[in-house]
N, C-alpha and C positions, 0 to 999 in steps of 0.2 A: 643307830636306828632305834634303840630302846628309849633314848631321850626324847625323840620325836613322838613316839607312841605315848609316853607319859604325859607330854604336853596335850595331846589329843584327849586323853582321859581327864586331864584337868579341865578342859573345856566342857566335858560331860558333867563333871562335878559342879562347875559354875552354873551351867544351864539348869541342872537339877535344883540347885539352891535358889535360883531366881524363878523357879517354876516355869521355865521356858519349855521343858520337856516333862512328860509324866514319868512316874517311877517305873512303869512298865517299859516305856521307851528307853529309859536309862539302863534298865536291866538287860534289854536286848542289845544295846550298844556295848555294854560290859561283856556280854557273852561273846560278841564278835571279837573283842580284843583280849579275851581271857588268856590266851596262850602267848600273847605278845607283851604283857606287862608283868611287873614283879608282884609277888604274892602280897606284900604289905599294902600296896596301893589298891590291889583288887579287893582286899578285905575292907579297906577304908571306904571305898566306893559302895560296896555291898552294905556296909553299916549305914551310910548316908541314905541309901535307897530304902532300907528297912525303916529308918526314922521318918522318912517322908511318907511312907505308906501308913505308918502308925498315926502320924499327924493328920493325914487326910481322913482316916477312919474316925479319929477322935472328933474332928471338925464336923463330919457328916452326922455323927451321933448328937453333937451339940445343937446343930441346926435342924435336926429332925428330918434330914433328907432320906434316911433309911429307917423304915419301920419294920419290925419283925412281927409277923402275924403267924402264930402257930396254928397248925391244923387242929380242929377240935377232936378229931378221931384219933390221930396218931401222936400229936403233940410235937411235930417236927416242922421246921421251915428249911427247905422246901418240903412239901408233903411227901410222906413215905408210904402212903396207903396203897399206891398203885404197884408197889414192888412185890406184892404177894400177901398171903395171910399173915396175920400177926402171930408170932411164936411165943 
């Protein structure tokens, strides 16, 4: 049974590498299979997910898809002014 589950996880790895699934979806799939796979492969998949997230964040910064606009009053993004008086 464990061999079959590892093959399923390899499909998740391949789909993640080909960008057929998002890192979030890969993480959900990994969570579903967490107790059925060996620790080594679990850590390997988690590392691949983290690398994909970092790559996506880097790409969005390069392409300017995400801009950070700090609040002029509190200096945070998202604005923290509504959480109460400044201490």
